C-alpha positions in Angstrom: -3.7 29.0 -10.4 -1.6 28.4 -7.4 1.6 29.5 -6.8 3.6 26.5 -9.3 7.0 27.2 -7.5 6.5 25.9 -4.1 9.6 25.1 -2.8 10.4 21.5 -1.5 11.2 21.3 2.3 12.8 18.8 3.6 12.0 17.3 7.1 15.2 18.2 8.8 18.6 20.2 7.7 21.7 19.0 6.4 23.1 18.9 10.0 20.8 16.4 10.7 21.5 14.2 8.5 24.8 14.0 8.4 24.5 13.3 12.1 21.6 10.5 11.4 24.1 9.0 9.0 26.9 9.0 11.7 25.2 7.1 13.8 24.0 4.6 11.9 27.0 4.0 10.8 28.4 3.5 14.5 25.3 1.1 15.3 26.4 -1.0 12.2 30.3 -0.8 13.3 28.1 -2.5 17.5 26.5 -5.4 15.4 30.1 -6.0 13.3 32.3 -5.6 16.7 29.2 -8.6 18.1 29.4 -11.3 15.3 31.8 -14.3 15.6 32.6 -16.5 18.2 30.6 -19.5 17.0 31.8 -22.7 16.9 32.2 -24.9 13.8 31.1 -28.2 15.8 28.2 -28.0 18.4 29.4 -30.3 20.7 32.3 -27.9 21.5 32.1 -25.2 23.6 34.3 -21.8 22.2 34.6 -19.1 25.1 35.6 -16.5 22.8 31.6 -16.0 22.3 31.8 -14.0 26.2 35.4 -12.0 25.3 35.2 -8.6 26.1 34.3 -7.1 22.5 31.2 -9.2 22.4 30.0 -8.9 26.5 30.8 -4.8 26.7 32.4 -2.8 23.9 29.6 -4.0 20.9 26.1 -3.3 23.4 27.8 -0.5 24.4 28.7 0.8 21.2 25.1 -0.1 19.5 23.4 2.1 22.5 25.8 4.8 21.9 25.1 5.2 18.0 21.1 4.8 19.2 21.8 8.1 21.2 24.0 9.3 18.2 20.6 8.8 16.1 17.9 10.1 18.9 19.8 13.5 19.3 19.8 13.8 15.4 16.5 13.6 15.1 15.6 15.4 18.3 17.8 18.6 17.5 16.2 21.8 16.1 17.1 23.6 12.9 19.0 27.0 13.9 16.4 29.0 11.7 13.7 28.1 14.1 
């Protein structure tokens, strides 16, 4: 019979999962920053949709979050 004490190994280390979680939170923050600015009346134009937060800050935040998650995936473990 085979050894029953096979140790379950995770794909990443604990640090990788922490960095991945931080990246996901940053992506979510970017999408939260992107929300809003709509108008209740479709005949009324609202300039708030084109402000700095929705055009520059939010997409940059999302891209930074994707960069953090890619780093978390590609980071090598210390023991190899």
